[in-house]
DRENDO-1510 file (C-alpha; in Angstrom, 1 decimal, always signed):
<recs>
REC; n; res; u; v; w
REC; 1; MET; +0.1; -0.1; +0.2 .
REC; 2; LEU; +2.7; +2.4; +1.0 .
REC; 3; ALA; +4.6; +1.9; -2.2 .
REC; 4; ALA; +1.6; +2.2; -4.2 .
REC; 5; CYS; +1.1; +5.8; -2.5 .
REC; 6; GLU; +4.6; +6.6; -3.0 .
REC; 7; ASP; +4.4; +5.6; -6.9 .
REC; 8; LEU; +1.1; +8.4; -6.6 .
REC; 9; GLY; +3.3; +10.9; -5.4 .
REC; 10; PHE; +1.9; +11.2; -2.3 .
REC; 11; THR; +4.0; +12.6; +0.7 .
REC; 12; GLN; +4.6; +10.3; +3.5 .
REC; 13; ALA; +5.5; +10.5; +7.5 .
REC; 14; SER; +5.5; +7.8; +10.1 .
REC; 15; PHE; +5.6; +7.2; +13.8 .
REC; 16; SER; +6.8; +4.4; +15.8 .
REC; 17; ARG; +4.2; +3.4; +18.7 .
REC; 18; GLU; +7.2; +2.5; +20.8 .
REC; 19; ASP; +7.9; +6.1; +21.2 .
REC; 20; GLU; +4.4; +6.7; +22.4 .
REC; 21; PRO; +4.3; +8.2; +26.0 .
REC; 22; GLN; +1.9; +6.6; +28.1 .
REC; 23; GLY; -1.3; +8.3; +28.9 .
REC; 24; VAL; -1.6; +9.6; +25.8 .
REC; 25; SER; -4.1; +9.2; +22.6 .
REC; 26; THR; -2.1; +7.3; +19.8 .
REC; 27; MET; -4.2; +8.9; +17.1 .
REC; 28; GLU; -3.5; +12.4; +18.5 .
REC; 29; TRP; +0.0; +12.3; +19.6 .
REC; 30; GLY; +1.2; +10.1; +16.4 .
REC; 31; VAL; +0.0; +12.6; +13.9 .
REC; 32; SER; +1.3; +15.5; +15.9 .
REC; 33; ASP; +4.4; +13.9; +16.2 .
REC; 34; ALA; +4.8; +12.8; +12.5 .
REC; 35; ILE; +3.6; +16.6; +11.5 .
REC; 36; ARG; +6.2; +17.9; +13.8 .
REC; 37; ARG; +9.3; +15.9; +12.5 .
REC; 38; GLU; +8.3; +16.6; +8.8 .
REC; 39; GLY; +7.5; +20.1; +9.5 .
REC; 40; LYS; +4.3; +20.1; +7.3 .
REC; 41; VAL; +1.6; +17.9; +6.7 .
REC; 42; PRO; +2.0; +14.9; +4.5 .
REC; 43; ASP; -0.6; +13.2; +2.4 .
REC; 44; ILE; -0.1; +9.9; +4.6 .
REC; 45; ILE; +0.7; +9.3; +7.8 .
REC; 46; TYR; +1.5; +5.8; +9.0 .
REC; 47; ASP; +2.7; +3.3; +11.8 .
REC; 48; LYS; +3.8; -0.2; +11.8 .
REC; 49; GLY; +1.7; -1.3; +14.7 .
REC; 50; GLY; +2.7; -2.7; +18.0 .
REC; 51; VAL; +2.1; -5.3; +20.1 .
REC; 52; GLY; -1.7; -5.5; +20.4 .
REC; 53; LYS; -2.0; -2.5; +18.0 .
REC; 54; GLU; -2.6; -2.9; +14.5 .
REC; 55; ALA; -0.5; -1.4; +11.6 .
REC; 56; MET; -2.3; +1.7; +10.3 .
REC; 57; ILE; -2.3; +4.2; +7.4 .
REC; 58; ARG; -3.9; +7.5; +7.4 .
REC; 59; LEU; -4.6; +9.3; +4.3 .
REC; 60; LEU; -5.1; +13.1; +5.2 .
REC; 61; GLY; -7.3; +16.0; +3.7 .
REC; 62; ARG; -9.7; +18.1; +4.8 .
REC; 63; ASP; -12.6; +16.7; +3.5 .
REC; 64; ALA; -13.8; +13.2; +1.8 .
REC; 65; PHE; -13.5; +15.2; -1.6 .
REC; 66; GLU; -10.1; +16.3; -1.2 .
REC; 67; VAL; -8.9; +12.8; -0.1 .
REC; 68; ALA; -10.9; +11.1; -2.7 .
REC; 69; GLY; -9.2; +13.6; -5.4 .
REC; 70; LYS; -5.6; +13.0; -4.4 .
REC; 71; HIS; -5.0; +10.6; -6.9 .
REC; 72; GLN; -5.8; +12.8; -9.8 .
REC; 73; ARG; -2.8; +15.5; -8.8 .
</recs>
């Protein structure tokens, strides 16, 4: 999936759930961490999961129409 997104020219960032502080929301912390380290909002933020946590790819956009139209750039 990530290779296909790269072929489409989507910018990507990731985070490691191993670095996640205790007591925080993975969705909030992970996305914020990836954006902070990337210095911008990428098209995709992914993580490879962890013990008891499944891997996830988040395709970002202002709304569903923007996300659906990303492949047309």
